[in-house]
N, C-alpha and C positions, 0 to 999 in steps of 0.2 A: 627616781629620787624626788621626794616631795619638796615643794617650794618652801623657803624659809620666810617666816614672818618677822618684819622689822618692828621691834618694840622699843618704846621710849622708857628709859630708866633714869630715876634720880634718887640719890641717897642723902639722908640728913647728915649734917656735919659730924654728929657723934656716932654715926653708923647704926643708930637704933631702929631707923625706919627706912624703907625703900619703896618707891611707887613705880609700878610698871603699867604703861598704857599702850594700846595698839595703835592709836592715832590721836591727833590733837586738833584736827579740824572736824567740826560737827555741823552737818548740813541741815538748814531749815528748808524743808521741801514745801512749805506753805501749809500743807495739811498735816504734816507731822515733822518732828525734829529727831535726828539721830540721838539716841541716849548716850550718856557718858558712863563708861565702865572701865574697870581696871583691877589691879591686884596690889595689895599692900603686903610687904614682908616685914615682920618685926622681930626684934631680938628680945625675948622675954626676960633675959638676965638684966639687960640694961634698963628695961622699962620699970623694973622694981615694983610690979603690981599695979602700975598705972593703966588706964584705959587708952585705947587708940580710937581716934575719930578721923573722919574725912569730911571735908567741907567743899561745896560747890558754891561759888559766888559770882555775881555780876555787879560791876561797880562802874559808876560814871565819875570821871575825874575832870577837873577844870582848873587850868593854871598850873603853878608850880606844885610839885608833890608835897613840899613842906609849907605851902602857903596857909596862913591862918589869919583871918580877919575878924577881930572882935570875938575870938573864941570859936568861930565857925570855920571848919575846914571845908574847902571847896571839893568835896567828894560825897557821893551818896551811894549807899548799897541798894541797888535795885532789886536784888534777890540774894538770899543767903539760906542755905539748908545744910544741916550737919547731921551725919549719921555715925553711930557707934559701930566700929568694925570688930573690936576686941575688948572684952570678952564677947563672943558671938551672941547676938540676940535672935538670929535665925540660922538654920542649917546652911552650910556653904552651897548646897545644891540649889536652894531657893534664890540665892543672890548671884548665881552663875548663869549668865545669859548668852555668852558667845563661846565659840570653839577656841578662840585665843585664850580666854580666861581659863577654860578647862585645861588647856595645854600648859599654861603657866602654873596653875595650881599643882598639876602632876609633877612638873619639873622643879618647882621651888620648895616643895615639902610642906610639912605640917604647920609651919609658922607663916604660911601665906594665906591671905583672906581676901575675898572678892568684895568690890563695891559697885554700886549701880545707882545712877541718877537719871531722872527724866526732866527735861526743860518744861516749864510752864508755857502756855500759849502767848503770854503778853510780853515776852522779853525781846529787846532789840538784838540785832546782830553786831558782831565786833566791828568797830569803826574808830579811826583815830585821825586827828588833824595833823598834817605834816608841818613841823615847825620850820621857822626860818633859820638862817645861819646864826643869828644872834639870840635865838630863843632857847638858850641852854637851860635845861632843867624844867622847861615848861611842857605841859602835857594836857591835851584835851582828848579824851578817849572813852569809849565804852569797852570794858575789859572783862574777860572771864578767867577764873582761876580755880584750880583744884588744889586743896591744901590738906595735907595729912599731918596730924600732931597727936601728942599724948598728954595726959593730965588726969587729975583726980575726977574732974568733970569737964564738960565742954565749954564752960563759961570762964574758967580760970585763964590767966594770962598765958599766952603761948610762948614757949621757950624756942627761940630761933635755932638753937643748936640741935634740938630734937624734933624739928618739923621739916616738911618738904612742901615746896610751892612749885606748881607747874601751870604756866599760862596756856590756855587753850583758846580756840577761836570758834565762834558760831557764825557760819557763813550762809549767805542767801543763795537759793537756787529756785528757779521757776521754769516750768516747761514752756515751750513755744506757744504763743497765742496767735489766733487767727485775725486779731484786730489789726487793721491797717490805719496808723495814725495820719490824720489829715488836718491841716489848718489853712484857711483862706480868708482873705479880706479884700476890701475895696477902698482905695484912697482917692479922695476928691481934692482938687487943688483950686485955688483962687484963679479966676479968669481962664478956666478950662471947662469946656462943656461936657467932656466925657471923662470917665475915671481911669485909674490904674488898677488892674486886678492882679493879685499875687496869690499863688497857691503853693504850699509846702506839703510834701508827703514822704513817708518812709515805707519801705516794702514790708515791714513788720514792726512790732513794738518791743520785742525782746532781743537784746544783743548780749553776747557773751564776751568775756575778757579777751582782747586781742582781735576781735572781729571788726572789720571795717563797717562804718555806718554810711550807707548809700542814701543820699538826700536828693529827691526829685523836686526841681523848682520849675514852676510855670509862671510866666509873666505875659500878660496881655496889656499892652500899653496903648490905650485909646486916648490918653490925655495929651495935653500940649507940652508936657515935660519930657525931657530926654533922661533916660535911666542909665547910670554908669557906676563904676567902682563897686561892683557887687561882691559881697563877702559872705561866706557861710561858715558857721562855727557850731561846735558842740560845747555847751557850757554846763558845768556842775554847780548846783545850788545846794548849799549846806546851811541849815538852820539849827542853831543851838537853842534847845527848848528848856534847858535847866540852867539856873543861875544867871542867865543873860538872854538877851534877844539878838545876839550876834548873828549876822547873815553873811555868808561868803559866796560870791558868784565868781567862778573861775573858768576861763576858756581852757579846755583840755585838747581841743583840736580846732584849727582854723585854716581856711583857704581864702586868700584875697585874690581877686581876678581883675582882668581888664575887660570883662564882658560888659556889653552895653545893649540897651534896648531903645533905639530911637523912637520918637513919637510915631504912632501908627504901625508899629511892628510888634512882634511877639518873640518869646524865647521859651524853649523847653529843653532842659539840660539836667543831667545827673552829675552830682558831685560826690566824691568818695573821701571820707574823713577817717582818720585813725586816732581815736582817743586812747592813748597809752600812757602809763606812768613813766615809761622810759623817756618820753618827750617832755616830762614835767617834773623832773626829780627835785628841783630846788624851789618849787612854787609853795610859798608859805600859805597855810590855810586850806590846802587841798585835802579832801577827805579820802582816806585809804581804807581798804579792808584790813582790819586788825592792826597788828603792830607796825611801827614805822621802820620798816626794813625793806628796801627795794627788791632784794633777792627773793623774797617769799610772800609778796603781797601785790595788790593791784589797786587801781582806782576803786573807791568804795562803790558797792552795789546800791541801787535805789532802795530806799526804805519801803518796806511793805508793812503798813500798819493794819493789823487785823481789826475786825469789827469789835466795838465795845472796849477797845483798848485806848487808854488816855495817851495822847501824843507826848505829854510831858515825861511819861515813863520811859520813852525811847532815848532820852538824852540828846541825841542828834538825829535830824531827819535829812536825808540826802535824796536829791532828784536830779534829773538831767533834762536839757532842752536843746533843740536845734534852733538857731537864730540866723535869719538872713537879713542883711543890712544893705542899703543901696542909696545912692545920691540921686535925687530928682532935681534936675536943673532946668531953668527956664529964663525967660526975659526978666522976670520980677525977682530973681534970686534962686538960691538952691536950698534944699532941705534934705535931711536924712529920713528915710522911712524904713521900718523894720517889721518883721513878722516872726513870731516864735511858735515852736511846737514842742510841747512836753511829751516825754516818752519814758517808759520804764527801762532800766538797764540792770539785768539780773547778774547773778554772780559767777556761776561756773557751768561748764558743759557736763554732759553725762559721763564723759571719759575723765573722771576726776582722779587725780593722782595726789596722794598725800606724801609730802616730803618732810625731811627733818627740819625742825626749827633749831637754829643755833643762836648763840648770844647776839643780841641786837645792838649794833653801834650805828649811830647816825650823827656825824659832825660833833663828836665828843659827848653825845648823850647816851647814857647807859641805862637801860630799863631793867632793873632787878639783877639778881645774881642767878640767872636761869641757865646754868651751864650743864644741862642734861646731856647724857650721852646715849646713843642707841645701842641696843644689844639684840641678840637674836634668840627667838624662842622656837 
């Protein structure tokens, strides 16, 4: 018995259009991005001679969805492309690229038509800031959407009753790198002839969701200060590069210790941290992969900006760093010293499983009327 394919289906309110897609997560592999493909089924009687179009868009939103300041909406379309699906401009065979499309076309009949899009190289991946409990209706996100609609031409106002909207995600993946991140520095103190040497390193620079981050710390304390209260953390740094210069720095994993390094001694120790969304569910301003729904998303992946691409086009830039902090105490007082090490954090493992997206609810916030249901092909 052959395996069944789970297909996402959504129908317009007036039943004139239906969209079928085999998946809704599309992976950016750095050197190429999974194309977007699917099938549209239309009712020619209800269309009454109108044309059918499908649109792929990437939008950056900032603030409330209905916010408008001096006639300027805080949203920007980073990419929009529209294709006519019916009447056909090409043969179905030329627009059919996958076996799932072929199977759907055979099953759904003569009123089914394929569509196909390729992402340009300069688009960001899906990312959204997690709102706080009081941020009802507020949204800061980079979103992707597939929209099917009918009309006399593609520029006329879209009728919500005869259109279909499906949110999709573009997610980041990168293979393992052989680079070993290292940061080291020397601290010199007043009335101390010799310095304090601190070194941070990671076993690799690419970590996947759910994977622990092992931090190697080396301290050589030749100074006259005593080192105590050592803490190690993984911090997420998010820069909003459109409409504002907001910057969010959030600790996503932290370990506070009683470790100490008295003067004239050294320390070499490995710390294991677990940066997980499950431990940070109510953290306002935390960047997440895609939609704000804990069941089907993760901490945002590091932004990989390709050469010759303007950073402003990305909307938001996300990076990670490991930070070690400690207190250096002596006869003339105490001071905090710290060292940080930035590293990439990629999106998914090779064993990627695409699961159903359901309607997203988060503390009373509803993002669209996206109540698609899966079917089998």
